[in-house]
C-alpha positions in Angstrom: 107.5 104.7 86.1 111.2 103.0 87.3 112.9 106.3 86.8 110.1 108.5 88.4 110.3 105.5 91.7 114.2 104.8 91.7 112.9 100.8 91.6 115.8 98.2 90.5 114.1 96.2 87.6 116.0 94.0 85.4 114.9 91.7 82.3 115.4 87.8 82.4 117.4 87.8 79.5 120.6 86.5 81.8 123.1 86.2 78.7 123.0 90.4 79.4 125.4 89.2 82.7 127.9 87.1 80.8 131.8 87.4 79.6 130.5 87.0 75.9 127.7 89.7 75.8 130.9 92.3 77.1 133.4 91.1 75.1 131.0 91.4 71.8 130.5 95.0 72.7 134.2 95.8 73.1 135.4 94.1 69.8 132.7 95.9 67.5 133.1 99.3 69.4 136.6 98.5 69.1 136.6 98.0 65.3 137.7 94.4 65.3 135.6 93.2 62.6 135.2 97.1 60.9 131.8 98.0 60.4 128.5 96.1 60.6 126.4 95.5 57.7 124.6 92.4 58.7 123.2 90.6 61.5 122.1 87.3 61.5 120.3 85.3 64.7 118.4 82.2 65.2 116.5 80.3 67.9 116.2 76.3 68.1 112.7 76.6 70.0 109.1 77.1 68.9 106.1 75.0 68.5 105.0 75.6 71.8 101.7 75.3 70.1 100.4 73.2 67.3 97.5 72.9 64.7 94.6 75.7 64.2 92.4 77.3 66.5 91.6 76.7 70.4 92.0 73.3 71.7 89.0 71.4 72.6 87.6 70.6 76.0 87.2 72.3 78.9 89.0 70.4 82.0 88.9 72.0 85.4 91.3 74.2 86.3 94.2 72.3 88.8 93.1 72.8 92.6 95.8 76.0 93.5 95.7 77.5 90.1 93.6 81.0 90.1 92.9 81.0 86.6 91.3 84.2 86.7 94.4 85.4 87.9 96.6 84.1 85.6 94.3 85.3 82.2 95.4 88.6 83.8 94.6 91.4 80.8 94.0 88.3 78.1 90.4 88.2 77.5 88.5 85.3 79.5 88.4 81.8 78.2 88.0 78.6 79.5 91.0 76.6 81.4 92.9 74.2 79.4 96.4 72.3 79.9 97.6 73.6 76.3 98.1 77.0 77.8 99.2 76.7 81.2 101.9 76.8 83.1 104.6 76.7 79.8 102.9 76.6 76.6 101.2 79.7 76.9 104.0 81.0 74.4 102.2 79.3 71.6 98.9 81.4 71.5 98.8 84.8 70.1 96.2 85.6 73.3 99.5 85.0 75.7 102.9 85.5 73.8 104.2 85.3 70.2 105.8 82.1 69.6 109.5 81.2 69.1 110.8 85.0 68.2 109.6 87.0 71.1 110.9 84.3 73.4 114.4 83.7 72.2 115.0 86.9 70.1 115.7 89.1 73.3 118.2 86.6 74.4 120.2 85.8 71.2 120.0 89.1 69.5 120.8 90.9 72.7 124.6 91.3 72.0 124.5 92.7 68.6 121.2 94.9 69.7 123.3 96.4 72.2 126.9 96.7 70.7 125.4 98.3 67.6 123.2 100.6 69.8 120.2 99.5 67.8 116.7 101.4 68.8 113.6 101.1 66.4 113.9 99.6 63.2 112.7 102.1 60.2 110.8 98.6 58.5 110.2 95.4 59.3 109.0 92.5 57.2 108.4 88.8 58.4 107.2 85.5 56.8 106.7 81.9 58.3 106.9 78.5 57.2 102.7 78.0 57.4 100.1 80.4 57.0 99.1 82.5 60.2 96.6 81.2 62.2 94.3 83.4 64.3 95.1 81.4 68.0 98.1 79.6 67.4 101.6 81.2 66.7 103.6 80.8 63.7 106.8 78.9 63.6 109.7 78.8 61.1 109.9 82.5 61.4 111.7 84.6 59.4 111.8 88.2 60.4 114.0 91.4 58.7 114.8 94.4 60.4 116.5 97.7 58.6 117.9 100.5 61.2 119.4 103.1 59.9 122.8 105.1 61.2 122.9 105.4 64.8 125.9 107.9 65.9 129.0 106.6 63.8 127.5 103.5 63.1 126.0 102.8 59.4 122.3 101.5 58.4 122.4 97.6 59.8 120.1 95.1 58.5 119.3 92.4 61.1 117.7 89.1 60.1 116.0 86.2 62.9 115.0 82.7 62.2 113.5 80.2 64.1 111.7 77.1 64.3 114.9 74.9 62.8 115.9 77.9 60.5 119.5 78.5 60.2 120.9 81.7 58.4 123.1 80.9 55.8 127.0 80.5 56.7 129.7 82.9 56.3 132.5 82.4 53.6 134.8 83.0 56.4 133.3 80.7 58.9 135.2 77.3 59.3 133.8 74.2 58.1 133.8 72.5 61.5 132.2 75.4 63.4 128.5 73.9 63.8 125.9 76.3 64.5 124.7 76.1 68.1 121.1 74.0 67.5 119.7 76.1 71.0 120.5 79.5 68.9 123.0 82.5 68.6 124.2 85.1 66.6 126.4 86.1 63.7 127.7 89.9 63.0 129.2 90.3 59.7 131.6 93.5 59.5 133.8 94.7 56.8 136.9 93.1 58.1 135.5 89.8 59.3 132.5 88.5 61.4 131.8 87.5 64.9 129.5 84.4 66.1 128.5 83.3 69.5 126.4 80.8 70.7 123.0 81.1 72.9 123.0 84.1 75.1 126.2 85.5 73.7 128.4 82.6 74.8 131.6 81.4 73.6 131.9 84.7 71.1 134.3 84.4 68.4 136.1 85.8 65.8 137.0 84.8 62.0 138.8 84.9 60.0 142.6 84.8 61.7 143.4 88.7 61.2 140.1 89.5 63.2 140.8 87.0 66.2 144.4 89.0 66.2 142.6 92.2 66.3 140.4 91.0 68.9 142.9 89.6 71.2 144.6 92.9 71.6 141.3 94.8 72.4 141.3 95.9 76.1 138.9 95.2 78.8 136.9 98.0 79.2 133.4 97.3 80.2 132.9 96.1 83.9 132.0 92.5 84.3 129.6 91.1 86.6 130.8 88.2 88.7 127.6 87.4 90.0 124.8 85.3 88.6 122.2 87.9 86.7 119.3 87.1 89.1 121.7 88.1 92.0 123.2 91.3 90.0 119.5 92.3 90.4 119.4 91.4 94.2 122.6 93.5 94.5 121.1 96.6 92.5 117.9 96.1 94.6 120.3 96.6 97.6 121.9 99.8 96.4 124.9 97.5 95.5 125.2 97.3 91.8 123.7 98.6 88.6 120.9 96.4 87.0 122.5 95.0 84.0 119.5 94.7 81.9 116.9 97.5 83.3 113.4 97.9 81.9 115.2 101.3 80.3 116.9 99.0 78.2 114.9 95.9 78.1 111.8 97.8 76.9 113.5 98.6 73.7 114.5 95.4 73.0 111.4 93.7 73.6 109.7 96.4 71.6 111.9 95.8 69.2 111.8 92.0 68.5 107.8 92.3 68.9 107.5 94.4 65.7 108.6 91.2 64.1 105.8 89.4 65.0 103.7 92.8 64.3 104.9 92.7 60.8 104.0 89.1 60.3 100.3 89.3 61.4 100.1 92.3 59.4 100.3 90.0 56.4 103.2 87.9 54.9 105.0 89.5 51.8 104.2 93.1 53.6 106.6 95.5 54.7 105.7 97.8 57.6 107.2 101.2 58.2 107.4 102.1 62.2 107.7 105.5 63.8 109.8 104.4 66.8 109.0 108.2 68.6 105.2 108.2 68.3 105.3 104.1 68.5 103.3 103.8 65.2 103.1 101.5 62.1 103.0 104.7 59.9 102.0 102.9 56.1 99.5 100.3 56.9 97.0 101.5 59.7 95.2 97.8 60.5 98.9 96.8 61.6 98.2 99.3 64.9 95.9 97.0 66.2 98.3 94.3 67.1 100.5 97.1 69.2 97.9 96.7 71.8 95.0 94.5 73.1 91.7 94.9 74.4 92.4 95.3 78.3 90.1 92.7 80.5 87.8 94.7 82.9 89.8 95.4 86.0 93.0 95.1 83.9 93.4 98.3 82.2 96.7 100.1 82.3 
């Protein structure tokens, strides 16, 4: 629809407009760390909701809040401050927990630099049993991608809720993993590590850093804030850095980790990206959509 109408779209993954995001792509495409076989990314947030089941009580919605409008396509349920305005992220009815909230930020640099598309398989586990209402935290998801162009297969790992990836041997002891989140791309010649949203991208060991220093800047930089980049795109003065054509694929891929988790811990889903279907476990496809409430059908 965006293509048909020519409307300017922009996802709020604002790290995509950053220097680190572009530098990561240039380093990977130039081969500074060689072919990348693994990616590890993590996010510190999660636990937007705790316990099991729906919250108790049915308090009145605050004045000025149109609860029916806020619910949108979701099944109708009573208002509760446990849902709105922020912690909707912690409920399956409205969000998906820390992974879909943060992975589109912290895995974005690798997703772009490695030209990822749809994973072939996804599996996920969590620190606690999966509840019917409250989103899981402490999630470890594993994605396996096939070859893309001149890039070989790669496995991507996601960690949240206090989980961190193992430290690569070449990472100096004094480098502390950002508690807010970040990513590590592991190549045949070294590693690339970045902090939250792709910031402070660095290469290790020294040989990789030296190779990276020689890589020219070939990707146009965005000197405005991510929001202003969108404003300029709307006015026809710039190209949006994260249009829906890119952002939809990124989001779809991250959400597949939640589909795998809700399908069952210890199970692996096989995904057909072209058909947008899980092919090996039929019941997993129920998590690819929802029952749209009357008046909100797409």
